[in-house]
N, CA, C and O atoms as CSV, one atom per row, in Angstrom:
chain,resi,resn,atom,element,x,y,z
A,1,MET,N,N,78.561,104.339,116.358
A,1,MET,CA,C,79.827,103.644,116.470
A,1,MET,C,C,80.944,104.510,115.917
A,1,MET,O,O,80.829,105.087,114.836
A,2,GLU,N,N,82.004,104.587,116.662
A,2,GLU,CA,C,83.122,105.438,116.286
A,2,GLU,C,C,84.220,104.614,115.614
A,2,GLU,O,O,84.570,103.524,116.069
A,3,ILE,N,N,84.752,105.161,114.525
A,3,ILE,CA,C,85.879,104.501,113.845
A,3,ILE,C,C,87.151,104.941,114.551
A,3,ILE,O,O,87.374,106.129,114.782
A,4,LYS,N,N,87.984,103.957,114.890
A,4,LYS,CA,C,89.199,104.241,115.651
A,4,LYS,C,C,90.421,103.799,114.865
A,4,LYS,O,O,90.351,102.902,114.024
A,5,ASN,N,N,91.535,104.442,115.153
A,5,ASN,CA,C,92.809,104.019,114.582
A,5,ASN,C,C,93.324,102.856,115.424
A,5,ASN,O,O,93.836,103.055,116.526
A,6,THR,N,N,93.187,101.659,114.903
A,6,THR,CA,C,93.532,100.464,115.681
A,6,THR,C,C,95.019,100.378,116.000
A,6,THR,O,O,95.402,99.749,116.986
A,7,ASN,N,N,95.854,100.996,115.188
A,7,ASN,CA,C,97.295,100.962,115.474
A,7,ASN,C,C,97.611,101.688,116.776
A,7,ASN,O,O,98.433,101.226,117.568
A,8,HIS,N,N,96.947,102.842,116.997
A,8,HIS,CA,C,97.184,103.588,118.233
A,8,HIS,C,C,96.622,102.846,119.441
A,8,HIS,O,O,97.249,102.808,120.500
A,9,ILE,N,N,95.452,102.263,119.280
A,9,ILE,CA,C,94.836,101.505,120.367
A,9,ILE,C,C,95.768,100.368,120.770
A,9,ILE,O,O,96.055,100.160,121.949
A,10,TYR,N,N,96.220,99.658,119.783
A,10,TYR,CA,C,97.058,98.480,120.018
A,10,TYR,C,C,98.380,98.865,120.677
A,10,TYR,O,O,98.789,98.248,121.660
A,11,LYS,N,N,99.045,99.880,120.139
A,11,LYS,CA,C,100.359,100.265,120.660
A,11,LYS,C,C,100.267,100.834,122.073
A,11,LYS,O,O,101.180,100.637,122.874
A,12,ASN,N,N,99.190,101.529,122.387
A,12,ASN,CA,C,99.044,102.114,123.719
A,12,ASN,C,C,98.803,101.061,124.793
A,12,ASN,O,O,99.078,101.311,125.967
A,13,GLU,N,N,98.300,99.904,124.421
A,13,GLU,CA,C,98.014,98.851,125.390
A,13,GLU,C,C,99.232,97.989,125.719
A,13,GLU,O,O,99.208,97.246,126.700
A,14,LEU,N,N,100.282,98.073,124.928
A,14,LEU,CA,C,101.436,97.184,125.098
A,14,LEU,C,C,102.408,97.710,126.150
A,14,LEU,O,O,102.669,98.911,126.225
A,15,ASN,N,N,102.937,96.796,126.961
A,15,ASN,CA,C,104.013,97.182,127.878
A,15,ASN,C,C,105.355,96.917,127.195
A,15,ASN,O,O,105.395,96.426,126.067
A,16,ALA,N,N,106.435,97.237,127.872
A,16,ALA,CA,C,107.769,97.155,127.252
A,16,ALA,C,C,108.129,95.729,126.826
A,16,ALA,O,O,108.691,95.526,125.750
A,17,SER,N,N,107.810,94.752,127.658
A,17,SER,CA,C,108.172,93.377,127.307
A,17,SER,C,C,107.371,92.885,126.099
A,17,SER,O,O,107.891,92.128,125.279
A,18,GLU,N,N,106.122,93.307,125.987
A,18,GLU,CA,C,105.311,92.920,124.822
A,18,GLU,C,C,105.831,93.587,123.551
A,18,GLU,O,O,105.854,92.970,122.486
A,19,LYS,N,N,106.247,94.844,123.664
A,19,LYS,CA,C,106.840,95.528,122.504
A,19,LYS,C,C,108.129,94.821,122.073
A,19,LYS,O,O,108.403,94.684,120.881
A,20,PHE,N,N,108.914,94.377,123.054
A,20,PHE,CA,C,110.144,93.647,122.751
A,20,PHE,C,C,109.824,92.335,122.048
A,20,PHE,O,O,110.493,91.977,121.078
A,21,ALA,N,N,108.811,91.614,122.521
A,21,ALA,CA,C,108.425,90.340,121.899
A,21,ALA,C,C,107.983,90.555,120.456
A,21,ALA,O,O,108.321,89.759,119.580
A,22,ILE,N,N,107.237,91.614,120.205
A,22,ILE,CA,C,106.798,91.908,118.832
A,22,ILE,C,C,107.995,92.293,117.969
A,22,ILE,O,O,108.083,91.885,116.811
A,23,TRP,N,N,108.905,93.067,118.520
A,23,TRP,CA,C,110.103,93.461,117.770
A,23,TRP,C,C,110.903,92.219,117.385
A,23,TRP,O,O,111.348,92.088,116.244
A,24,ILE,N,N,111.084,91.309,118.346
A,24,ILE,CA,C,111.812,90.061,118.070
A,24,ILE,C,C,111.093,89.270,116.982
A,24,ILE,O,O,111.724,88.785,116.043
A,25,THR,N,N,109.772,89.140,117.108
A,25,THR,CA,C,108.989,88.386,116.123
A,25,THR,C,C,109.148,88.987,114.734
A,25,THR,O,O,109.294,88.260,113.752
A,26,ASP,N,N,109.119,90.313,114.654
A,26,ASP,CA,C,109.275,90.976,113.356
A,26,ASP,C,C,110.664,90.742,112.763
A,26,ASP,O,O,110.802,90.559,111.553
A,27,LYS,N,N,111.686,90.748,113.608
A,27,LYS,CA,C,113.061,90.586,113.114
A,27,LYS,C,C,113.387,89.129,112.777
A,27,LYS,O,O,114.052,88.858,111.777
A,28,ILE,N,N,112.925,88.199,113.603
A,28,ILE,CA,C,113.246,86.783,113.414
A,28,ILE,C,C,112.564,86.242,112.161
A,28,ILE,O,O,113.103,85.365,111.486
A,29,GLY,N,N,111.409,86.753,111.860
A,29,GLY,CA,C,110.647,86.238,110.726
A,29,GLY,C,C,111.072,86.829,109.395
A,29,GLY,O,O,110.233,87.039,108.519
A,30,THR,N,N,112.348,87.097,109.227
A,30,THR,CA,C,112.831,87.681,107.976
A,30,THR,C,C,113.870,86.772,107.334
A,30,THR,O,O,114.484,85.935,107.995
A,31,ILE,N,N,114.049,86.953,106.051
A,31,ILE,CA,C,115.072,86.194,105.340
A,31,ILE,C,C,116.465,86.619,105.819
A,31,ILE,O,O,117.403,85.822,105.796
A,32,GLY,N,N,116.592,87.866,106.247
A,32,GLY,CA,C,117.867,88.352,106.759
A,32,GLY,C,C,118.325,87.564,107.974
A,32,GLY,O,O,119.492,87.186,108.072
A,33,PHE,N,N,117.407,87.318,108.900
A,33,PHE,CA,C,117.763,86.539,110.091
A,33,PHE,C,C,118.128,85.117,109.699
A,33,PHE,O,O,119.092,84.549,110.210
A,34,PHE,N,N,117.353,84.550,108.792
A,34,PHE,CA,C,117.670,83.202,108.319
A,34,PHE,C,C,119.073,83.160,107.726
A,34,PHE,O,O,119.839,82.240,108.010
A,35,LEU,N,N,119.413,84.150,106.906
A,35,LEU,CA,C,120.740,84.170,106.281
A,35,LEU,C,C,121.846,84.339,107.316
A,35,LEU,O,O,122.926,83.769,107.163
A,36,ILE,N,N,121.594,85.110,108.362
A,36,ILE,CA,C,122.587,85.263,109.433
A,36,ILE,C,C,122.828,83.928,110.117
A,36,ILE,O,O,123.974,83.518,110.298
A,37,ILE,N,N,121.752,83.247,110.497
A,37,ILE,CA,C,121.892,81.953,111.180
A,37,ILE,C,C,122.528,80.922,110.249
A,37,ILE,O,O,123.393,80.154,110.670
A,38,PHE,N,N,122.106,80.902,108.998
A,38,PHE,CA,C,122.660,79.955,108.027
A,38,PHE,C,C,124.153,80.207,107.820
A,38,PHE,O,O,124.954,79.272,107.813
A,39,SER,N,N,124.518,81.482,107.650
A,39,SER,CA,C,125.929,81.827,107.440
A,39,SER,C,C,126.762,81.477,108.662
A,39,SER,O,O,127.857,80.928,108.538
A,40,TRP,N,N,126.243,81.796,109.844
A,40,TRP,CA,C,126.943,81.472,111.093
A,40,TRP,C,C,127.176,79.967,111.197
A,40,TRP,O,O,128.260,79.528,111.582
A,41,THR,N,N,126.169,79.186,110.858
A,41,THR,CA,C,126.283,77.728,110.928
A,41,THR,C,C,127.325,77.215,109.945
A,41,THR,O,O,128.185,76.415,110.314
A,42,ILE,N,N,127.256,77.665,108.707
A,42,ILE,CA,C,128.225,77.231,107.689
A,42,ILE,C,C,129.641,77.616,108.101
A,42,ILE,O,O,130.563,76.808,108.002
A,43,LEU,N,N,129.810,78.848,108.562
A,43,LEU,CA,C,131.130,79.316,108.983
A,43,LEU,C,C,131.649,78.483,110.162
A,43,LEU,O,O,132.794,78.032,110.150
A,44,TRP,N,N,130.816,78.284,111.162
A,44,TRP,CA,C,131.211,77.521,112.359
A,44,TRP,C,C,131.616,76.095,112.003
A,44,TRP,O,O,132.687,75.621,112.382
A,45,LEU,N,N,130.728,75.420,111.260
A,45,LEU,CA,C,130.997,74.019,110.921
A,45,LEU,C,C,132.203,73.893,110.005
A,45,LEU,O,O,133.032,73.001,110.186
A,46,SER,N,N,132.307,74.774,109.027
A,46,SER,CA,C,133.450,74.728,108.106
A,46,SER,C,C,134.758,74.968,108.847
A,46,SER,O,O,135.737,74.252,108.635
A,47,TRP,N,N,134.774,75.978,109.718
A,47,TRP,CA,C,135.993,76.288,110.464
A,47,TRP,C,C,136.435,75.078,111.283
A,47,TRP,O,O,137.612,74.719,111.299
A,48,ASN,N,N,135.472,74.458,111.961
A,48,ASN,CA,C,135.823,73.350,112.850
A,48,ASN,C,C,136.043,72.033,112.118
A,48,ASN,O,O,136.427,71.040,112.735
A,49,MET,N,N,135.809,72.015,110.829
A,49,MET,CA,C,136.120,70.820,110.033
A,49,MET,C,C,137.409,70.988,109.242
A,49,MET,O,O,138.171,70.034,109.084
A,50,PHE,N,N,137.663,72.218,108.737
A,50,PHE,CA,C,138.751,72.404,107.777
A,50,PHE,C,C,139.900,73.281,108.257
A,50,PHE,O,O,140.944,73.319,107.605
A,51,ALA,N,N,139.746,73.980,109.362
A,51,ALA,CA,C,140.835,74.826,109.871
A,51,ALA,C,C,141.956,73.929,110.398
A,51,ALA,O,O,141.736,72.746,110.658
A,52,PRO,N,N,143.141,74.483,110.554
A,52,PRO,CA,C,144.225,73.685,111.159
A,52,PRO,C,C,143.790,73.171,112.543
A,52,PRO,O,O,143.052,73.836,113.269
A,53,ASN,N,N,144.267,71.980,112.878
A,53,ASN,CA,C,143.831,71.314,114.115
A,53,ASN,C,C,143.986,72.180,115.360
A,53,ASN,O,O,143.123,72.153,116.238
A,54,HIS,N,N,145.053,72.935,115.451
A,54,HIS,CA,C,145.294,73.730,116.662
A,54,HIS,C,C,144.352,74.942,116.759
A,54,HIS,O,O,144.259,75.555,117.822
A,55,LEU,N,N,143.656,75.294,115.676
A,55,LEU,CA,C,142.726,76.434,115.691
A,55,LEU,C,C,141.261,76.016,115.854
A,55,LEU,O,O,140.389,76.863,116.048
A,56,ARG,N,N,141.001,74.736,115.777
A,56,ARG,CA,C,139.624,74.260,115.932
A,56,ARG,C,C,139.238,74.302,117.412
A,56,ARG,O,O,140.019,73.921,118.283
A,57,PHE,N,N,138.029,74.769,117.674
A,57,PHE,CA,C,137.588,74.896,119.068
A,57,PHE,C,C,136.336,74.072,119.382
A,57,PHE,O,O,135.942,73.971,120.544
A,58,ASP,N,N,135.713,73.489,118.369
A,58,ASP,CA,C,134.509,72.666,118.558
A,58,ASP,C,C,134.666,71.429,117.677
A,58,ASP,O,O,134.311,71.455,116.498
A,59,PRO,N,N,135.193,70.352,118.241
A,59,PRO,CA,C,135.642,69.220,117.428
A,59,PRO,C,C,134.551,68.565,116.580
A,59,PRO,O,O,133.419,68.358,117.015
A,60,TYR,N,N,134.951,68.253,115.356
A,60,TYR,CA,C,134.136,67.464,114.419
A,60,TYR,C,C,134.103,66.042,114.931
A,60,TYR,O,O,135.120,65.620,115.480
A,61,PRO,N,N,133.066,65.273,114.814
A,61,PRO,CA,C,131.761,65.510,114.206
A,61,PRO,C,C,130.687,65.941,115.210
A,61,PRO,O,O,129.544,66.174,114.818
A,62,ALA,N,N,131.032,66.048,116.485
A,62,ALA,CA,C,129.998,66.306,117.496
A,62,ALA,C,C,129.521,67.754,117.500
A,62,ALA,O,O,128.322,67.995,117.635
A,63,PHE,N,N,130.417,68.721,117.358
A,63,PHE,CA,C,130.075,70.144,117.412
A,63,PHE,C,C,129.220,70.457,118.642
A,63,PHE,O,O,128.154,71.063,118.535
A,64,VAL,N,N,129.701,70.037,119.796
A,64,VAL,CA,C,128.934,70.166,121.042
A,64,VAL,C,C,128.637,71.629,121.365
A,64,VAL,O,O,127.510,71.962,121.733
A,65,LEU,N,N,129.624,72.495,121.234
A,65,LEU,CA,C,129.414,73.914,121.543
A,65,LEU,C,C,128.401,74.536,120.586
A,65,LEU,O,O,127.528,75.298,121.003
A,66,TRP,N,N,128.524,74.207,119.311
A,66,TRP,CA,C,127.568,74.732,118.319
A,66,TRP,C,C,126.148,74.255,118.653
A,66,TRP,O,O,125.203,75.042,118.595
A,67,LEU,N,N,125.997,72.982,118.999
A,67,LEU,CA,C,124.680,72.457,119.368
A,67,LEU,C,C,124.133,73.156,120.608
A,67,LEU,O,O,122.949,73.486,120.668
A,68,PHE,N,N,124.995,73.380,121.593
A,68,PHE,CA,C,124.564,74.061,122.814
A,68,PHE,C,C,124.078,75.475,122.512
A,68,PHE,O,O,123.005,75.875,122.963
A,69,ILE,N,N,124.860,76.223,121.758
A,69,ILE,CA,C,124.488,77.606,121.424
A,69,ILE,C,C,123.213,77.625,120.584
A,69,ILE,O,O,122.325,78.442,120.827
A,70,SER,N,N,123.116,76.742,119.608
A,70,SER,CA,C,121.912,76.672,118.769
A,70,SER,C,C,120.682,76.360,119.602
A,70,SER,O,O,119.626,76.963,119.407
A,71,ASN,N,N,120.812,75.425,120.524
A,71,ASN,CA,C,119.677,75.080,121.384
A,71,ASN,C,C,119.296,76.233,122.303
A,71,ASN,O,O,118.110,76.459,122.547
A,72,MET,N,N,120.266,76.954,122.808
A,72,MET,CA,C,119.965,78.107,123.662
A,72,MET,C,C,119.226,79.185,122.873
A,72,MET,O,O,118.278,79.790,123.372
A,73,ILE,N,N,119.664,79.416,121.647
A,73,ILE,CA,C,118.967,80.393,120.799
A,73,ILE,C,C,117.513,79.960,120.610
A,73,ILE,O,O,116.598,80.775,120.728
A,74,GLN,N,N,117.306,78.695,120.322
A,74,GLN,CA,C,115.947,78.182,120.128
A,74,GLN,C,C,115.118,78.287,121.398
A,74,GLN,O,O,113.956,78.692,121.352
A,75,ILE,N,N,115.703,77.928,122.521
A,75,ILE,CA,C,114.978,77.950,123.791
A,75,ILE,C,C,114.535,79.372,124.138
A,75,ILE,O,O,113.432,79.571,124.647
A,76,PHE,N,N,115.379,80.349,123.867
A,76,PHE,CA,C,115.020,81.733,124.188
A,76,PHE,C,C,114.086,82.353,123.158
A,76,PHE,O,O,113.220,83.154,123.511
A,77,LEU,N,N,114.251,81.994,121.895
A,77,LEU,CA,C,113.449,82.633,120.858
A,77,LEU,C,C,112.037,82.049,120.730
A,77,LEU,O,O,111.095,82.781,120.427
A,78,MET,N,N,111.886,80.766,120.953
A,78,MET,CA,C,110.567,80.154,120.749
A,78,MET,C,C,109.479,80.774,121.620
A,78,MET,O,O,108.424,81.120,121.088
A,79,PRO,N,N,109.678,80.936,122.929
A,79,PRO,CA,C,108.615,81.581,123.715
A,79,PRO,C,C,108.370,83.024,123.297
A,79,PRO,O,O,107.227,83.480,123.263
A,80,LEU,N,N,109.453,83.750,122.977
A,80,LEU,CA,C,109.277,85.128,122.522
A,80,LEU,C,C,108.484,85.187,121.221
A,80,LEU,O,O,107.625,86.052,121.051
A,81,LEU,N,N,108.770,84.279,120.314
A,81,LEU,CA,C,108.026,84.236,119.054
A,81,LEU,C,C,106.552,83.932,119.294
A,81,LEU,O,O,105.677,84.529,118.666
A,82,MET,N,N,106.284,83.012,120.198
A,82,MET,CA,C,104.893,82.664,120.486
A,82,MET,C,C,104.151,83.839,121.111
A,82,MET,O,O,103.000,84.099,120.760
A,83,VAL,N,N,104.793,84.548,122.029
A,83,VAL,CA,C,104.177,85.728,122.639
A,83,VAL,C,C,103.928,86.785,121.566
A,83,VAL,O,O,102.844,87.366,121.498
A,84,GLY,N,N,104.925,87.029,120.738
A,84,GLY,CA,C,104.780,88.022,119.670
A,84,GLY,C,C,103.664,87.663,118.706
A,84,GLY,O,O,102.905,88.535,118.282
A,85,GLN,N,N,103.556,86.392,118.356
A,85,GLN,CA,C,102.491,85.965,117.446
A,85,GLN,C,C,101.123,86.111,118.099
A,85,GLN,O,O,100.158,86.492,117.436
A,86,ASN,N,N,101.030,85.814,119.389
A,86,ASN,CA,C,99.761,86.007,120.085
A,86,ASN,C,C,99.359,87.482,120.121
A,86,ASN,O,O,98.187,87.818,119.949
A,87,LEU,N,N,100.332,88.348,120.343
A,87,LEU,CA,C,100.050,89.785,120.361
A,87,LEU,C,C,99.663,90.283,118.970
A,87,LEU,O,O,98.788,91.139,118.839
A,88,GLN,N,N,100.302,89.757,117.943
A,88,GLN,CA,C,99.940,90.144,116.582
A,88,GLN,C,C,98.536,89.646,116.236
A,88,GLN,O,O,97.802,90.310,115.504
A,89,ALA,N,N,98.166,88.482,116.760
A,89,ALA,CA,C,96.806,87.976,116.541
A,89,ALA,C,C,95.792,88.879,117.235
A,89,ALA,O,O,94.711,89.129,116.702
A,90,LYS,N,N,96.139,89.366,118.420
A,90,LYS,CA,C,95.252,90.297,119.130
A,90,LYS,C,C,95.060,91.572,118.309
A,90,LYS,O,O,93.954,92.103,118.213
A,91,ARG,N,N,96.140,92.045,117.728
A,91,ARG,CA,C,96.065,93.248,116.880
A,91,ARG,C,C,95.166,92.987,115.672
A,91,ARG,O,O,94.370,93.843,115.287
A,92,ALA,N,N,95.296,91.814,115.085
A,92,ALA,CA,C,94.462,91.473,113.927
A,92,ALA,C,C,92.991,91.417,114.318
A,92,ALA,O,O,92.130,91.812,113.532
A,93,GLU,N,N,92.691,90.932,115.519
A,93,GLU,CA,C,91.305,90.889,115.981
A,93,GLU,C,C,90.745,92.296,116.168
A,93,GLU,O,O,89.602,92.569,115.801
A,94,ILE,N,N,91.560,93.195,116.743
A,94,ILE,CA,C,91.131,94.585,116.917
A,94,ILE,C,C,90.869,95.217,115.553
A,94,ILE,O,O,89.869,95.910,115.365
A,95,ARG,N,N,91.766,94.976,114.607
A,95,ARG,CA,C,91.613,95.530,113.260
A,95,ARG,C,C,90.371,94.964,112.569
A,95,ARG,O,O,89.648,95.703,111.901
A,96,ALA,N,N,90.118,93.663,112.722
A,96,ALA,CA,C,88.952,93.034,112.106
A,96,ALA,C,C,87.659,93.605,112.685
A,96,ALA,O,O,86.696,93.838,111.955
A,97,GLU,N,N,87.642,93.827,113.985
A,97,GLU,CA,C,86.454,94.412,114.610
A,97,GLU,C,C,86.204,95.821,114.087
A,97,GLU,O,O,85.067,96.197,113.804
A,98,ASN,N,N,87.277,96.593,113.963
A,98,ASN,CA,C,87.144,97.951,113.432
A,98,ASN,C,C,86.701,97.924,111.972
A,98,ASN,O,O,85.878,98.742,111.560
A,99,ASP,N,N,87.235,96.999,111.192
A,99,ASP,CA,C,86.808,96.858,109.793
A,99,ASP,C,C,85.326,96.524,109.703
A,99,ASP,O,O,84.623,97.021,108.823
A,100,TYR,N,N,84.857,95.687,110.608
A,100,TYR,CA,C,83.443,95.324,110.631
A,100,TYR,C,C,82.580,96.561,110.890
A,100,TYR,O,O,81.556,96.754,110.235
A,101,ILE,N,N,82.992,97.391,111.840
A,101,ILE,CA,C,82.251,98.628,112.137
A,101,ILE,C,C,82.245,99.546,110.921
A,101,ILE,O,O,81.212,100.126,110.587
A,102,VAL,N,N,83.390,99.680,110.258
A,102,VAL,CA,C,83.473,100.516,109.053
A,102,VAL,C,C,82.559,99.961,107.958
A,102,VAL,O,O,81.873,100.722,107.276
A,103,ASN,N,N,82.551,98.646,107.792
A,103,ASN,CA,C,81.701,98.029,106.773
A,103,ASN,C,C,80.220,98.254,107.061
A,103,ASN,O,O,79.441,98.494,106.138
A,104,ILE,N,N,79.826,98.179,108.318
A,104,ILE,CA,C,78.419,98.434,108.677
A,104,ILE,C,C,78.056,99.880,108.343
A,104,ILE,O,O,76.992,100.132,107.777
A,105,LYS,N,N,78.924,100.829,108.686
A,105,LYS,CA,C,78.667,102.241,108.370
A,105,LYS,C,C,78.584,102.454,106.856
A,105,LYS,O,O,77.703,103.157,106.361
A,106,ALA,N,N,79.515,101.835,106.137
A,106,ALA,CA,C,79.520,101.986,104.679
A,106,ALA,C,C,78.243,101.413,104.079
A,106,ALA,O,O,77.672,102.001,103.161
A,107,GLU,N,N,77.790,100.276,104.587
A,107,GLU,CA,C,76.560,99.666,104.080
A,107,GLU,C,C,75.363,100.576,104.325
A,107,GLU,O,O,74.517,100.724,103.443
A,108,LYS,N,N,75.274,101.183,105.490
A,108,LYS,CA,C,74.179,102.112,105.799
A,108,LYS,C,C,74.217,103.312,104.857
A,108,LYS,O,O,73.183,103.747,104.349
A,109,GLU,N,N,75.419,103.843,104.628
A,109,GLU,CA,C,75.546,104.991,103.728
A,109,GLU,C,C,75.180,104.614,102.293
A,109,GLU,O,O,74.552,105.405,101.588
A,110,ILE,N,N,75.562,103.430,101.860
A,110,ILE,CA,C,75.227,102.976,100.506
A,110,ILE,C,C,73.721,102.826,100.358
A,110,ILE,O,O,73.149,103.222,99.342
A,111,ILE,N,N,73.082,102.258,101.366
A,111,ILE,CA,C,71.625,102.103,101.323
A,111,ILE,C,C,70.962,103.473,101.243
A,111,ILE,O,O,70.014,103.662,100.480
A,112,THR,N,N,71.454,104.426,102.025
A,112,THR,CA,C,70.914,105.793,101.981
A,112,THR,C,C,71.094,106.397,100.598
A,112,THR,O,O,70.169,106.999,100.053
A,113,LEU,N,N,72.286,106.238,100.030
A,113,LEU,CA,C,72.541,106.790,98.695
A,113,LEU,C,C,71.665,106.117,97.632
A,113,LEU,O,O,71.152,106.785,96.735
A,114,LEU,N,N,71.497,104.795,97.736
A,114,LEU,CA,C,70.637,104.093,96.778
A,114,LEU,C,C,69.195,104.579,96.874
A,114,LEU,O,O,68.526,104.748,95.855
A,115,ASN,N,N,68.720,104.803,98.088
A,115,ASN,CA,C,67.362,105.329,98.268
A,115,ASN,C,C,67.228,106.724,97.680
A,115,ASN,O,O,66.215,107.041,97.057
A,116,GLU,N,N,68.240,107.557,97.873
A,116,GLU,CA,C,68.206,108.905,97.306
A,116,GLU,C,C,68.251,108.860,95.781
A,116,GLU,O,O,67.559,109.631,95.117
A,117,ILE,N,N,69.062,107.963,95.225
A,117,ILE,CA,C,69.113,107.826,93.765
A,117,ILE,C,C,67.768,107.368,93.238
A,117,ILE,O,O,67.303,107.849,92.205
A,118,LYS,N,N,67.140,106.439,93.946
A,118,LYS,CA,C,65.810,105.961,93.533
A,118,LYS,C,C,64.803,107.102,93.548
A,118,LYS,O,O,63.992,107.244,92.633
A,119,GLU,N,N,64.868,107.923,94.616
A,119,GLU,CA,C,63.972,109.078,94.693
A,119,GLU,C,C,64.227,110.038,93.540
A,119,GLU,O,O,63.278,110.555,92.951
A,120,LEU,N,N,65.477,110.284,93.209
A,120,LEU,CA,C,65.804,111.176,92.098
A,120,LEU,C,C,65.318,110.604,90.762
A,120,LEU,O,O,64.815,111.339,89.913
A,121,LYS,N,N,65.469,109.301,90.587
A,121,LYS,CA,C,64.972,108.673,89.366
A,121,LYS,C,C,63.470,108.802,89.272
A,121,LYS,O,O,62.931,109.073,88.199
A,122,ASP,N,N,62.789,108.608,90.390
A,122,ASP,CA,C,61.330,108.747,90.396
A,122,ASP,C,C,60.937,110.183,90.065
A,122,ASP,O,O,59.988,110.404,89.313
A,123,MET,N,N,61.652,111.157,90.615
A,123,MET,CA,C,61.343,112.564,90.336
A,123,MET,C,C,61.572,112.880,88.859
A,123,MET,O,O,60.774,113.585,88.240
A,124,VAL,N,N,62.666,112.356,88.295
A,124,VAL,CA,C,62.956,112.599,86.880
A,124,VAL,C,C,61.912,111.912,86.020
A,124,VAL,O,O,61.486,112.471,85.009
A,125,ALA,N,N,61.490,110.709,86.401
A,125,ALA,CA,C,60.479,109.971,85.630
A,125,ALA,C,C,59.145,110.701,85.643
A,125,ALA,O,O,58.435,110.697,84.637
A,126,LYS,N,N,58.788,111.327,86.759
A,126,LYS,CA,C,57.521,112.074,86.866
A,126,LYS,C,C,57.547,113.314,85.996
A,126,LYS,O,O,56.511,113.697,85.452
A,127,ARG,N,N,58.693,113.952,85.848
A,127,ARG,CA,C,58.803,115.181,85.053
A,127,ARG,C,C,58.865,114.891,83.552
A,127,ARG,O,O,58.620,115.778,82.735
A,128,SER,N,N,59.188,113.665,83.197
A,128,SER,CA,C,59.320,113.342,81.763
A,128,SER,C,C,57.998,113.128,81.098
A,128,SER,O,O,57.948,112.851,79.900
């Protein structure tokens, strides 16, 4: 059994849209993205509640435009996130399989070393 670099295997199998989905998943799942969305929401709602009446563009309390944009962001991001998570799960499966192969090899080598140590102990015991 050959030990492989699972990162190269995984990356070589991905097409452009899958790489994009993973990139989105990596970026969306950060505190930075949360802070951007949170700040945008606070700024939008505050502006449309407290700015002078002639400068408000999304009337309080409905915020219809804000709701529309928020829903569009969710509609586009949710499928991309799900695809990205599925691809990351596939990568984890490849890595787990490779780890299993490495563990089997390591176990065989440990058994060999233990047998050799036992033989050496027996040889030392015979000479004593």
